[in-house]
LUMKOLMI-979167 format. One record per residue (C-alpha): residue number from 1; residue in one letter; chain; x, z, y. Coordinates in Angstrom, 2 decimals, padded with zeros to 5 digits. Layout:
<recs>
+-----+--------+--------+---------+---------+---------+
| num | residu | chaine |      xx |      zz |      yy |
+-----+--------+--------+---------+---------+---------+
| NUM |      A |      A |       X |       Z |       Y |
...
+-----+--------+--------+---------+---------+---------+
</recs>
This chain:
<recs>
+-----+--------+--------+---------+---------+---------+
| num | residu | chaine |      xx |      zz |      yy |
+-----+--------+--------+---------+---------+---------+
|   1 |      M |      A |  035.98 |  011.24 | -026.12 |
|   2 |      F |      A |  038.42 |  008.38 | -026.86 |
|   3 |      P |      A |  040.56 |  008.40 | -023.67 |
|   4 |      L |      A |  041.36 |  012.05 | -024.40 |
|   5 |      F |      A |  041.92 |  011.72 | -028.03 |
|   6 |      L |      A |  044.19 |  008.82 | -027.56 |
|   7 |      V |      A |  046.21 |  010.21 | -024.57 |
|   8 |      H |      A |  046.08 |  013.76 | -024.92 |
|   9 |      S |      A |  045.83 |  014.37 | -028.71 |
|  10 |      L |      A |  047.79 |  011.32 | -029.83 |
|  11 |      H |      A |  050.03 |  011.51 | -026.87 |
|  12 |      A |      A |  049.88 |  007.80 | -026.22 |
|  13 |      P |      A |  050.58 |  006.49 | -022.49 |
|  14 |      V |      A |  047.83 |  005.71 | -020.11 |
|  15 |      W |      A |  049.14 |  002.08 | -020.40 |
|  16 |      L |      A |  048.22 |  001.99 | -024.02 |
|  17 |      F |      A |  044.75 |  003.11 | -023.34 |
|  18 |      S |      A |  044.51 |  000.26 | -020.62 |
|  19 |      V |      A |  045.70 | -002.20 | -023.32 |
|  20 |      V |      A |  043.21 | -001.12 | -025.71 |
|  21 |      M |      A |  040.19 | -001.41 | -023.06 |
|  22 |      A |      A |  041.34 | -004.78 | -021.83 |
|  23 |      V |      A |  041.46 | -006.07 | -025.53 |
|  24 |      S |      A |  038.01 | -004.54 | -026.07 |
|  25 |      F |      A |  036.34 | -006.45 | -023.41 |
|  26 |      G |      A |  038.41 | -009.73 | -023.36 |
|  27 |      P |      A |  037.71 | -010.99 | -026.95 |
|  28 |      G |      A |  034.44 | -008.90 | -026.39 |
|  29 |      A |      A |  033.61 | -011.66 | -023.97 |
|  30 |      L |      A |  033.36 | -014.28 | -026.71 |
|  31 |      F |      A |  031.44 | -011.94 | -028.93 |
|  32 |      G |      A |  028.83 | -011.57 | -026.35 |
|  33 |      L |      A |  028.70 | -015.49 | -025.65 |
|  34 |      V |      A |  028.28 | -015.99 | -029.46 |
|  35 |      G |      A |  025.97 | -013.41 | -030.16 |
|  36 |      G |      A |  023.64 | -014.68 | -027.62 |
|  37 |      R |      A |  023.67 | -018.15 | -028.39 |
|  38 |      L |      A |  023.54 | -017.63 | -032.13 |
|  39 |      G |      A |  020.38 | -015.57 | -031.53 |
|  40 |      D |      A |  018.59 | -018.40 | -029.78 |
|  41 |      R |      A |  019.38 | -020.57 | -032.83 |
|  42 |      I |      A |  018.65 | -018.22 | -035.68 |
|  43 |      G |      A |  016.80 | -015.36 | -034.26 |
|  44 |      H |      A |  017.84 | -012.30 | -032.17 |
|  45 |      K |      A |  017.05 | -009.70 | -034.49 |
|  46 |      K |      A |  019.34 | -010.65 | -037.32 |
|  47 |      V |      A |  022.16 | -010.84 | -034.88 |
|  48 |      A |      A |  021.26 | -007.66 | -033.23 |
|  49 |      I |      A |  021.15 | -005.66 | -036.50 |
|  50 |      T |      A |  024.46 | -007.26 | -037.62 |
|  51 |      G |      A |  026.07 | -006.39 | -034.66 |
|  52 |      N |      A |  024.57 | -002.76 | -034.68 |
|  53 |      A |      A |  025.44 | -002.22 | -038.05 |
|  54 |      L |      A |  029.20 | -002.54 | -037.17 |
|  55 |      I |      A |  029.25 | -000.49 | -034.19 |
|  56 |      P |      A |  030.07 |  002.92 | -036.30 |
|  57 |      L |      A |  033.58 |  001.62 | -036.62 |
|  58 |      L |      A |  034.01 |  003.25 | -033.08 |
|  59 |      S |      A |  033.44 |  006.66 | -034.83 |
|  60 |      F |      A |  036.21 |  006.01 | -037.27 |
|  61 |      S |      A |  038.74 |  005.65 | -034.55 |
|  62 |      G |      A |  038.65 |  009.13 | -033.99 |
|  63 |      L |      A |  039.63 |  009.74 | -037.66 |
|  64 |      V |      A |  042.94 |  008.52 | -037.81 |
|  65 |      M |      A |  046.33 |  009.80 | -036.38 |
|  66 |      A |      A |  048.20 |  006.34 | -035.42 |
|  67 |      P |      A |  047.51 |  005.27 | -032.20 |
|  68 |      M |      A |  047.41 |  001.48 | -032.92 |
|  69 |      M |      A |  045.00 |  002.15 | -035.75 |
|  70 |      A |      A |  042.79 |  004.13 | -033.81 |
|  71 |      A |      A |  042.91 |  001.43 | -031.02 |
|  72 |      A |      A |  041.99 | -001.28 | -033.60 |
|  73 |      L |      A |  038.79 |  000.54 | -034.99 |
|  74 |      F |      A |  037.86 |  001.13 | -031.29 |
|  75 |      C |      A |  038.11 | -002.46 | -030.61 |
|  76 |      A |      A |  036.37 | -003.70 | -033.60 |
|  77 |      G |      A |  033.35 | -001.42 | -033.02 |
|  78 |      W |      A |  033.32 | -002.49 | -029.08 |
|  79 |      W |      A |  033.20 | -006.16 | -030.12 |
|  80 |      S |      A |  030.42 | -005.46 | -032.48 |
|  81 |      R |      A |  028.40 | -003.73 | -029.57 |
|  82 |      N |      A |  029.12 | -006.88 | -027.35 |
|  83 |      F |      A |  027.61 | -009.01 | -030.26 |
|  84 |      R |      A |  024.49 | -007.45 | -030.50 |
|  85 |      S |      A |  023.83 | -006.74 | -026.82 |
|  86 |      P |      A |  022.63 | -010.10 | -025.64 |
|  87 |      P |      A |  019.94 | -010.56 | -028.66 |
|  88 |      R |      A |  018.69 | -007.08 | -027.87 |
|  89 |      R |      A |  018.04 | -007.85 | -024.29 |
|  90 |      A |      A |  016.37 | -011.10 | -025.27 |
|  91 |      M |      A |  014.18 | -009.17 | -027.68 |
|  92 |      L |      A |  013.09 | -007.02 | -024.71 |
|  93 |      T |      A |  012.31 | -010.12 | -022.78 |
|  94 |      E |      A |  010.01 | -011.60 | -025.63 |
|  95 |      V |      A |  007.93 | -008.36 | -025.69 |
|  96 |      T |      A |  007.41 | -007.62 | -022.13 |
|  97 |      T |      A |  005.57 | -009.53 | -019.02 |
|  98 |      R |      A |  007.30 | -011.09 | -016.29 |
|  99 |      E |      A |  005.96 | -008.53 | -013.88 |
| 100 |      N |      A |  007.25 | -005.66 | -015.58 |
| 101 |      R |      A |  010.84 | -006.95 | -016.66 |
| 102 |      T |      A |  012.43 | -004.92 | -014.13 |
| 103 |      K |      A |  011.04 | -001.74 | -015.19 |
| 104 |      A |      A |  011.45 | -002.63 | -019.16 |
| 105 |      F |      A |  015.32 | -003.38 | -018.38 |
| 106 |      G |      A |  015.43 |  000.10 | -016.31 |
| 107 |      F |      A |  013.79 |  001.89 | -019.16 |
| 108 |      L |      A |  016.38 |  000.27 | -021.78 |
| 109 |      H |      A |  019.20 |  001.28 | -019.59 |
| 110 |      S |      A |  017.59 |  005.13 | -019.10 |
| 111 |      L |      A |  017.58 |  005.22 | -023.24 |
| 112 |      D |      A |  020.92 |  003.77 | -023.53 |
| 113 |      I |      A |  022.69 |  005.74 | -020.95 |
| 114 |      G |      A |  020.37 |  008.93 | -021.57 |
| 115 |      G |      A |  021.88 |  008.90 | -025.18 |
| 116 |      G |      A |  025.23 |  008.71 | -023.71 |
| 117 |      F |      A |  024.32 |  011.84 | -021.39 |
| 118 |      L |      A |  023.21 |  013.94 | -024.27 |
| 119 |      A |      A |  026.12 |  012.79 | -026.24 |
| 120 |      A |      A |  028.55 |  013.70 | -023.36 |
| 121 |      L |      A |  026.59 |  017.21 | -022.97 |
| 122 |      G |      A |  026.90 |  017.75 | -026.72 |
| 123 |      T |      A |  030.61 |  016.97 | -026.82 |
| 124 |      V |      A |  031.21 |  019.63 | -023.98 |
| 125 |      L |      A |  029.06 |  022.12 | -025.91 |
| 126 |      L |      A |  031.00 |  021.22 | -029.17 |
| 127 |      L |      A |  034.37 |  021.37 | -027.43 |
| 128 |      T |      A |  033.51 |  025.03 | -026.00 |
| 129 |      A |      A |  032.54 |  026.12 | -029.75 |
| 130 |      G |      A |  035.82 |  025.35 | -031.01 |
| 131 |      F |      A |  035.16 |  022.08 | -032.61 |
| 132 |      K |      A |  037.90 |  019.39 | -033.23 |
| 133 |      F |      A |  037.80 |  015.70 | -031.82 |
| 134 |      S |      A |  037.62 |  014.52 | -035.57 |
| 135 |      S |      A |  034.60 |  016.45 | -036.70 |
| 136 |      I |      A |  032.78 |  015.47 | -033.32 |
| 137 |      F |      A |  033.63 |  011.67 | -034.02 |
| 138 |      L |      A |  031.93 |  011.96 | -037.44 |
| 139 |      I |      A |  028.80 |  013.43 | -035.93 |
| 140 |      T |      A |  028.24 |  010.33 | -034.12 |
| 141 |      L |      A |  027.84 |  008.17 | -037.02 |
| 142 |      I |      A |  024.41 |  009.96 | -037.53 |
| 143 |      P |      A |  022.53 |  008.31 | -034.61 |
| 144 |      L |      A |  024.31 |  005.13 | -034.99 |
| 145 |      V |      A |  023.03 |  004.70 | -038.47 |
| 146 |      L |      A |  019.68 |  005.77 | -037.30 |
| 147 |      S |      A |  019.86 |  003.28 | -034.56 |
| 148 |      T |      A |  020.33 |  000.44 | -037.08 |
| 149 |      I |      A |  017.63 |  001.62 | -039.27 |
| 150 |      T |      A |  015.07 |  001.72 | -036.46 |
| 151 |      L |      A |  016.07 | -001.71 | -035.36 |
| 152 |      T |      A |  015.10 | -003.34 | -038.63 |
| 153 |      L |      A |  011.51 | -002.00 | -038.55 |
| 154 |      V |      A |  011.01 | -003.91 | -034.79 |
| 155 |      R |      A |  008.59 | -006.96 | -034.92 |
| 156 |      A |      A |  010.44 | -009.10 | -032.58 |
| 157 |      G |      A |  013.14 | -011.35 | -032.52 |
| 158 |      A |      A |  012.41 | -013.91 | -034.83 |
| 159 |      R |      A |  013.24 | -017.53 | -034.13 |
| 160 |      R |      A |  010.26 | -019.19 | -032.25 |
| 161 |      Q |      A |  009.42 | -021.73 | -030.26 |
| 162 |      P |      A |  008.09 | -020.93 | -026.44 |
| 163 |      S |      A |  004.59 | -020.77 | -026.03 |
| 164 |      A |      A |  002.63 | -023.04 | -023.92 |
| 165 |      D |      A |  002.25 | -020.27 | -021.23 |
| 166 |      V |      A |  006.07 | -020.19 | -020.95 |
| 167 |      K |      A |  006.25 | -023.88 | -020.72 |
| 168 |      S |      A |  003.77 | -024.05 | -017.98 |
| 169 |      V |      A |  005.58 | -021.10 | -016.11 |
| 170 |      A |      A |  009.01 | -022.77 | -016.44 |
| 171 |      S |      A |  007.79 | -026.29 | -015.26 |
| 172 |      A |      A |  006.69 | -024.51 | -012.05 |
| 173 |      V |      A |  009.90 | -022.76 | -011.38 |
| 174 |      S |      A |  012.21 | -024.74 | -009.15 |
| 175 |      H |      A |  015.06 | -025.65 | -011.50 |
| 176 |      D |      A |  017.50 | -026.36 | -008.62 |
| 177 |      V |      A |  017.00 | -022.80 | -007.02 |
| 178 |      N |      A |  017.23 | -021.09 | -010.45 |
| 179 |      Q |      A |  020.64 | -023.00 | -011.17 |
| 180 |      K |      A |  021.88 | -021.96 | -007.82 |
| 181 |      L |      A |  021.17 | -018.29 | -008.61 |
| 182 |      Y |      A |  022.18 | -018.42 | -011.93 |
| 183 |      R |      A |  025.67 | -019.63 | -011.01 |
| 184 |      R |      A |  025.58 | -017.11 | -008.12 |
| 185 |      I |      A |  024.87 | -014.23 | -010.33 |
| 186 |      L |      A |  027.56 | -015.21 | -013.06 |
| 187 |      I |      A |  030.23 | -015.64 | -010.39 |
| 188 |      A |      A |  029.28 | -012.12 | -008.72 |
| 189 |      T |      A |  029.03 | -010.60 | -011.98 |
| 190 |      G |      A |  032.33 | -011.91 | -013.25 |
| 191 |      L |      A |  033.87 | -010.51 | -009.73 |
| 192 |      Y |      A |  032.30 | -007.43 | -010.41 |
| 193 |      G |      A |  033.84 | -007.41 | -013.62 |
| 194 |      F |      A |  037.27 | -007.74 | -012.12 |
| 195 |      S |      A |  036.43 | -004.61 | -010.16 |
| 196 |      S |      A |  035.03 | -002.67 | -013.29 |
| 197 |      F |      A |  036.99 | -000.57 | -015.48 |
| 198 |      S |      A |  036.33 |  001.94 | -018.52 |
| 199 |      F |      A |  034.80 |  005.17 | -017.65 |
| 200 |      G |      A |  037.85 |  006.64 | -019.52 |
| 201 |      F |      A |  039.92 |  006.26 | -016.44 |
| 202 |      P |      A |  037.87 |  008.67 | -014.04 |
| 203 |      I |      A |  037.82 |  010.91 | -017.24 |
| 204 |      L |      A |  041.61 |  010.92 | -017.30 |
| 205 |      T |      A |  041.95 |  011.24 | -013.45 |
| 206 |      V |      A |  039.64 |  014.43 | -013.62 |
| 207 |      Y |      A |  041.63 |  015.71 | -016.65 |
| 208 |      Q |      A |  045.02 |  015.32 | -014.59 |
| 209 |      R |      A |  043.75 |  017.50 | -012.02 |
| 210 |      Y |      A |  041.88 |  020.15 | -013.94 |
| 211 |      H |      A |  044.06 |  020.01 | -017.07 |
| 212 |      N |      A |  040.70 |  020.66 | -019.23 |
| 213 |      D |      A |  038.97 |  018.60 | -021.51 |
| 214 |      T |      A |  035.47 |  020.33 | -020.87 |
| 215 |      A |      A |  036.00 |  019.42 | -016.92 |
| 216 |      A |      A |  037.02 |  015.86 | -017.57 |
| 217 |      I |      A |  033.94 |  015.14 | -020.14 |
| 218 |      G |      A |  031.61 |  016.98 | -017.62 |
| 219 |      A |      A |  032.49 |  014.10 | -015.01 |
| 220 |      Y |      A |  031.01 |  011.78 | -017.74 |
| 221 |      V |      A |  027.85 |  013.94 | -018.07 |
| 222 |      V |      A |  027.29 |  013.50 | -014.27 |
| 223 |      F |      A |  027.80 |  009.82 | -014.32 |
| 224 |      F |      A |  025.47 |  009.29 | -017.28 |
| 225 |      G |      A |  023.08 |  011.42 | -016.13 |
| 226 |      I |      A |  022.74 |  009.97 | -012.65 |
| 227 |      S |      A |  022.64 |  006.34 | -014.17 |
| 228 |      A |      A |  019.88 |  007.15 | -016.55 |
| 229 |      L |      A |  017.66 |  008.38 | -013.73 |
| 230 |      T |      A |  018.45 |  005.45 | -011.69 |
| 231 |      G |      A |  017.22 |  003.17 | -014.57 |
| 232 |      L |      A |  014.00 |  004.83 | -014.69 |
| 233 |      M |      A |  013.51 |  004.72 | -010.80 |
| 234 |      I |      A |  014.80 |  001.12 | -010.13 |
| 235 |      G |      A |  011.94 | -000.71 | -010.82 |
| 236 |      K |      A |  009.93 |  001.65 | -008.14 |
| 237 |      I |      A |  012.49 |  001.36 | -005.44 |
| 238 |      A |      A |  014.14 | -002.15 | -005.93 |
| 239 |      K |      A |  011.67 | -004.28 | -003.74 |
| 240 |      R |      A |  013.99 | -007.07 | -003.49 |
| 241 |      E |      A |  015.83 | -007.56 | -006.67 |
| 242 |      V |      A |  018.87 | -009.66 | -005.95 |
| 243 |      A |      A |  019.92 | -007.94 | -002.56 |
| 244 |      F |      A |  019.48 | -004.40 | -004.01 |
| 245 |      L |      A |  021.69 | -005.81 | -006.98 |
| 246 |      A |      A |  024.20 | -006.93 | -004.29 |
| 247 |      W |      A |  024.29 | -003.94 | -001.95 |
| 248 |      G |      A |  022.93 | -001.10 | -004.27 |
| 249 |      G |      A |  024.93 | -002.08 | -007.31 |
| 250 |      Y |      A |  027.97 | -004.02 | -006.43 |
| 251 |      L |      A |  028.75 | -002.56 | -003.04 |
| 252 |      L |      A |  028.15 |  001.06 | -003.78 |
| 253 |      G |      A |  030.22 |  000.64 | -007.14 |
| 254 |      G |      A |  033.20 | -000.74 | -004.87 |
| 255 |      I |      A |  033.00 |  002.09 | -002.53 |
| 256 |      G |      A |  032.94 |  004.62 | -005.39 |
| 257 |      S |      A |  036.15 |  003.24 | -006.43 |
| 258 |      I |      A |  037.78 |  003.22 | -003.00 |
| 259 |      L |      A |  036.77 |  006.72 | -002.64 |
| 260 |      M |      A |  038.42 |  007.60 | -005.96 |
| 261 |      A |      A |  041.48 |  006.23 | -004.67 |
| 262 |      I |      A |  041.29 |  008.36 | -001.44 |
| 263 |      I |      A |  040.77 |  011.48 | -003.08 |
| 264 |      A |      A |  043.65 |  010.79 | -005.74 |
| 265 |      A |      A |  046.07 |  009.88 | -002.87 |
| 266 |      T |      A |  045.39 |  012.68 | -000.61 |
| 267 |      G |      A |  045.23 |  015.50 | -002.85 |
| 268 |      Q |      A |  041.65 |  016.50 | -001.70 |
| 269 |      N |      A |  039.65 |  019.16 | -003.71 |
| 270 |      A |      A |  039.04 |  017.68 | -007.13 |
| 271 |      I |      A |  035.33 |  018.99 | -006.95 |
| 272 |      L |      A |  035.00 |  015.76 | -004.60 |
| 273 |      Y |      A |  035.61 |  013.53 | -007.85 |
| 274 |      F |      A |  031.76 |  014.63 | -008.89 |
| 275 |      P |      A |  029.85 |  013.48 | -006.21 |
| 276 |      V |      A |  031.92 |  010.04 | -006.26 |
| 277 |      V |      A |  031.27 |  009.73 | -009.96 |
| 278 |      A |      A |  027.45 |  010.35 | -009.18 |
| 279 |      L |      A |  027.63 |  007.63 | -006.75 |
| 280 |      M |      A |  029.08 |  005.13 | -009.61 |
| 281 |      G |      A |  026.48 |  006.22 | -011.96 |
| 282 |      F |      A |  023.87 |  005.01 | -009.53 |
| 283 |      S |      A |  025.76 |  001.78 | -008.95 |
| 284 |      L |      A |  025.80 |  001.42 | -012.77 |
| 285 |      G |      A |  022.05 |  002.08 | -013.22 |
| 286 |      V |      A |  021.40 | -000.48 | -010.53 |
| 287 |      I |      A |  023.52 | -003.36 | -012.08 |
| 288 |      E |      A |  022.79 | -002.73 | -015.73 |
| 289 |      T |      A |  018.98 | -002.94 | -014.83 |
| 290 |      L |      A |  018.64 | -005.64 | -012.49 |
| 291 |      E |      A |  021.44 | -008.38 | -013.85 |
| 292 |      P |      A |  019.31 | -008.70 | -017.13 |
| 293 |      A |      A |  016.04 | -008.44 | -015.32 |
| 294 |      I |      A |  016.94 | -011.40 | -012.86 |
| 295 |      M |      A |  018.52 | -013.32 | -015.86 |
| 296 |      S |      A |  015.49 | -013.02 | -017.98 |
| 297 |      L |      A |  013.18 | -014.38 | -015.03 |
| 298 |      I |      A |  015.56 | -017.44 | -014.52 |
| 299 |      R |      A |  016.13 | -018.69 | -017.77 |
| 300 |      T |      A |  013.34 | -020.32 | -020.10 |
| 301 |      A |      A |  012.41 | -018.52 | -023.75 |
| 302 |      Q |      A |  014.70 | -021.26 | -025.54 |
| 303 |      N |      A |  017.68 | -020.03 | -023.73 |
| 304 |      T |      A |  017.42 | -016.47 | -022.73 |
| 305 |      G |      A |  019.91 | -015.33 | -025.52 |
| 306 |      G |      A |  022.44 | -017.65 | -024.00 |
| 307 |      G |      A |  021.83 | -016.55 | -020.50 |
| 308 |      M |      A |  022.17 | -012.84 | -021.51 |
| 309 |      G |      A |  025.48 | -013.81 | -023.54 |
| 310 |      A |      A |  026.91 | -015.44 | -020.45 |
| 311 |      L |      A |  026.37 | -012.40 | -018.66 |
| 312 |      T |      A |  027.91 | -010.35 | -021.07 |
| 313 |      A |      A |  030.90 | -012.74 | -021.35 |
| 314 |      T |      A |  031.30 | -013.16 | -017.61 |
| 315 |      R |      A |  031.48 | -009.27 | -017.12 |
| 316 |      S |      A |  033.88 | -008.89 | -020.31 |
| 317 |      I |      A |  036.21 | -011.35 | -018.96 |
| 318 |      G |      A |  036.56 | -009.52 | -015.73 |
| 319 |      L |      A |  036.80 | -006.11 | -017.50 |
| 320 |      F |      A |  039.65 | -007.37 | -019.25 |
| 321 |      A |      A |  041.49 | -008.06 | -016.23 |
| 322 |      A |      A |  040.45 | -005.13 | -014.61 |
| 323 |      N |      A |  041.45 | -002.69 | -017.28 |
| 324 |      A |      A |  044.77 | -004.27 | -017.72 |
| 325 |      M |      A |  045.38 | -003.94 | -013.85 |
| 326 |      M |      A |  044.30 | -000.49 | -013.87 |
| 327 |      G |      A |  047.13 |  000.48 | -016.15 |
| 328 |      I |      A |  049.59 | -001.86 | -014.56 |
| 329 |      L |      A |  048.73 | -000.35 | -010.97 |
| 330 |      H |      A |  048.74 |  003.06 | -012.46 |
| 331 |      H |      A |  052.27 |  002.76 | -013.88 |
| 332 |      F |      A |  054.11 |  001.07 | -011.48 |
| 333 |      G |      A |  052.08 |  002.38 | -008.27 |
| 334 |      H |      A |  053.05 |  005.81 | -009.50 |
| 335 |      G |      A |  049.21 |  007.00 | -009.37 |
| 336 |      W |      A |  045.84 |  006.05 | -008.99 |
| 337 |      L |      A |  045.70 |  004.79 | -005.19 |
| 338 |      W |      A |  046.66 |  001.24 | -005.81 |
| 339 |      A |      A |  044.53 |  001.06 | -009.07 |
| 340 |      Y |      A |  041.29 |  002.28 | -007.65 |
| 341 |      G |      A |  041.94 |  000.55 | -004.42 |
| 342 |      Y |      A |  042.37 | -002.78 | -006.04 |
| 343 |      V |      A |  039.11 | -002.53 | -008.10 |
| 344 |      G |      A |  037.06 | -001.19 | -005.28 |
| 345 |      L |      A |  037.96 | -004.32 | -002.77 |
| 346 |      L |      A |  036.80 | -006.58 | -005.51 |
| 347 |      G |      A |  033.31 | -004.84 | -006.05 |
| 348 |      V |      A |  032.95 | -005.29 | -002.21 |
| 349 |      A |      A |  033.47 | -008.75 | -002.63 |
| 350 |      A |      A |  031.20 | -009.22 | -005.25 |
| 351 |      A |      A |  028.58 | -007.81 | -003.20 |
| 352 |      L |      A |  029.34 | -010.27 | -000.44 |
| 353 |      I |      A |  029.11 | -013.41 | -002.68 |
| 354 |      L |      A |  025.71 | -012.24 | -004.01 |
| 355 |      G |      A |  024.42 | -010.80 | -000.83 |
| 356 |      S |      A |  025.28 | -013.88 |  000.99 |
| 357 |      G |      A |  022.72 | -016.00 | -001.39 |
| 358 |      A |      A |  019.78 | -013.39 | -000.77 |
| 359 |      G |      A |  018.38 | -015.71 |  001.32 |
| 360 |      L |      A |  017.54 | -018.47 | -001.22 |
| 361 |      N |      A |  013.73 | -019.48 | -001.64 |
| 362 |      A |      A |  011.73 | -017.12 | -003.80 |
| 363 |      M |      A |  011.00 | -018.64 | -007.21 |
| 364 |      A |      A |  007.50 | -019.03 | -008.56 |
| 365 |      P |      A |  005.63 | -017.21 | -009.90 |
| 366 |      P |      A |  005.24 | -015.29 | -006.70 |
| 367 |      N |      A |  006.80 | -011.51 | -006.48 |
| 368 |      T |      A |  008.71 | -012.13 | -009.72 |
| 369 |      I |      A |  011.95 | -012.51 | -008.03 |
| 370 |      R |      A |  012.66 | -010.94 | -004.47 |
| 371 |      R |      A |  015.73 | -011.64 | -002.59 |
+-----+--------+--------+---------+---------+---------+
</recs>
């Protein structure tokens, strides 16, 4: 709801929303990196709970009528989200086997995005019933508070030394191959981050064609629904994780952005936005599942949080630039063509960088990482 609230209700320009998204993701990179490394030192559960407890600041952003105050609350809540994400991923790594890691992260993504799908669907229904944005923002406090309470009950995330089994596996893995893949993934993730943007931009794009809040948020429902289903399926269909991340994640994401540019520039029927949004949802499901799964398999138990933090930070730095460029190109390019075209080409480049390394030798143990 935030992009519609900021631009439509508070009458702020699109470029201000772009700045808010850039500021959310830019400093958010530091919060993600610190959260992951701090979790490695003092325990991931403590860090995850702290960050999770502050995410409700997002909900309060819809209760103020000053655009800058709404922006400040949104950014603070998003930074808290970034702070808790790497430790939470590290906790999942701790309680799953290597063989089931991809399925586990796919299920985590499905729960995250499935909740977002239900939230978007609920928003459509509440808007149709006549609820105001401020009331809906308040309702989101309920699941956020319950989320933090539930996290306190989890028996994982305490600071601990890696077990003998983990040490023996780590010693069997080729360090050089792992480091090459680690660097390649971070480079590709960063470049993909430069091609990524808040989904608020597609929401605004659809709104400008339909001039209807419900239709705009309906695009979000499609996006989240497809992404959640992808997370559930990815463990079964991704037989070669690195290659699938490159072509099924980064490449399809870039193609989706390019198609958004074409539809916006040619004035095609706005209904075409929805299958493109579905394609982008599939791409996100692949990326959000396979990136942390691969990272968890090439980092040791002692530095998993740091690896997850680096993943979040690298993506966030790119997102900072991408969201800023989306606003700049939309403003000076007089529309969405250059904005979506720019990020689409970078997504394709990220796919080529990671895909070109798909021939690296497989790591031990067998069938854990497949290129």
